[in-house]
C-alpha positions in Angstrom: -35.9 14.9 7.1 -34.7 14.5 3.5 -31.0 13.9 4.4 -28.9 14.0 7.5 -25.2 13.6 8.0 -23.4 13.3 11.3 -19.8 12.4 12.1 -19.7 9.9 15.0 -17.2 11.5 17.3 -18.6 10.8 20.7 -21.5 9.3 22.6 -23.8 12.2 21.9 -23.4 12.1 18.2 -23.8 8.3 18.2 -27.1 8.7 20.2 -28.3 11.4 17.8 -27.7 9.0 14.9 -29.6 6.3 16.7 -32.6 8.7 17.3 -32.6 9.6 13.6 -32.6 5.9 12.6 -35.4 5.1 15.0 -37.5 8.0 13.8 -37.0 7.4 10.1 -39.9 6.2 8.0 -39.9 2.6 6.7 -37.7 2.0 3.6 -35.3 4.9 4.5 -31.7 4.1 3.6 -29.2 4.7 6.4 -25.5 4.5 5.5 -22.3 4.4 7.5 -19.0 5.0 5.8 -15.4 5.6 6.9 -13.6 8.9 6.8 -12.0 9.7 3.4 -8.4 10.5 3.0 -7.1 13.6 4.7 -5.9 16.8 3.1 -2.3 16.1 4.2 -2.6 12.6 2.6 -3.8 14.2 -0.6 -1.0 16.7 -0.6 1.6 14.0 0.0 0.0 11.8 -2.8 0.5 14.6 -5.4 4.0 15.4 -4.1 4.9 11.7 -4.6 3.4 11.7 -8.0 5.3 14.8 -9.0 8.6 13.2 -7.7 7.9 10.1 -9.9 6.8 12.1 -12.9 10.0 14.2 -12.9 12.4 11.3 -12.4 10.9 8.2 -14.0 9.6 6.9 -17.3 7.1 4.1 -18.0 6.8 2.1 -21.2 9.5 4.2 -22.8 8.2 7.7 -22.1 7.6 10.4 -19.5 4.2 10.2 -17.9 2.0 12.9 -16.4 1.2 13.0 -12.7 -2.4 11.9 -13.6 -1.1 9.0 -15.7 1.2 7.9 -12.8 -1.8 8.1 -10.4 -3.7 5.7 -12.7 -0.7 3.4 -12.9 -0.1 3.2 -9.2 -3.8 3.0 -8.3 -4.2 0.2 -10.9 -1.2 -1.7 -9.5 -2.6 -1.5 -5.9 -6.1 -2.6 -7.1 -4.5 -5.5 -9.1 -2.5 -6.7 -6.2 -5.7 -6.8 -4.1 -7.6 -8.6 -6.9 -10.0 -5.7 -7.5 -8.9 -4.6 -10.9 -11.1 -5.0 -14.0 -10.1 -4.1 -17.5 -12.8 -4.0 -20.1 -12.9 -3.0 -23.8 -13.5 0.7 -24.3 -16.6 2.0 -26.0 -14.5 3.3 -28.9 -11.7 0.7 -28.7 -8.7 0.3 -26.5 -8.9 -0.9 -22.9 -10.5 0.9 -19.9 -9.6 0.1 -16.3 -12.6 0.4 -14.0 -12.7 1.7 -10.4 -9.5 3.9 -10.3 -10.8 6.6 -8.0 -8.4 7.9 -5.3 -11.1 10.4 -4.2 -13.1 7.5 -2.9 -10.2 6.0 -0.9 -10.3 6.0 2.9 -7.3 6.8 5.1 -6.1 3.2 5.2 -6.4 2.7 1.4 -4.4 5.9 0.9 -1.7 4.7 3.2 -1.5 1.4 1.3 -1.2 3.3 -2.0 1.5 5.6 -0.7 3.4 2.7 0.8 3.3 0.9 -2.6 4.5 4.1 -4.3 7.4 4.5 -1.9 8.5 0.8 -2.4 8.2 1.2 -6.2 10.4 4.4 -6.0 13.0 2.6 -4.0 13.1 -0.3 -6.5 13.2 2.1 -9.5 15.8 4.7 -8.5 13.4 7.5 -7.7 14.9 9.6 -5.0 12.3 11.0 -2.5 13.5 14.0 -0.6 12.0 14.6 2.9 8.4 15.6 2.5 7.5 18.9 4.0 3.7 19.3 4.2 4.1 23.0 3.4 5.4 22.2 -0.1 1.8 21.9 -1.4 0.4 19.0 -3.3 1.2 19.6 -6.9 -1.6 19.5 -9.5 -2.9 17.0 -12.0 -2.1 18.0 -15.5 -1.9 16.4 -18.9 1.8 17.1 -19.6 4.9 15.3 -18.3 6.4 17.0 -15.3 9.4 19.1 -16.2 12.8 18.3 -14.7 14.4 21.6 -13.6 18.1 21.9 -14.4 
């Protein structure tokens, strides 16, 4: 067996995982990791980012949803003591470890709770989220405010 993946959902899947571990050759690497964020969490994240991008500015200018994602993710990581900024290879600063795609469900809840609190403190009005609204998209332009 070169690679095997199983989601531990019941006793049978747990027993299968144990059988694979017991049968694996010496020096095989076995890994357990939590479930990543859900699709509804991802949709809500991009909806929140779109709300912020259309209503707020940071450091004197409109920001894209992708830039807001970096700002919020960096803020949550900084609050937890896990943020590292290093000089960039061609100058400037680079923030390391800003990957929402690697967040688990609990980390995504923490990020979105932080975003909601920031919105409340900064006058960003969040209408009721309807999961059918879609998740928005990352782009490199400031979100447009419709009149």
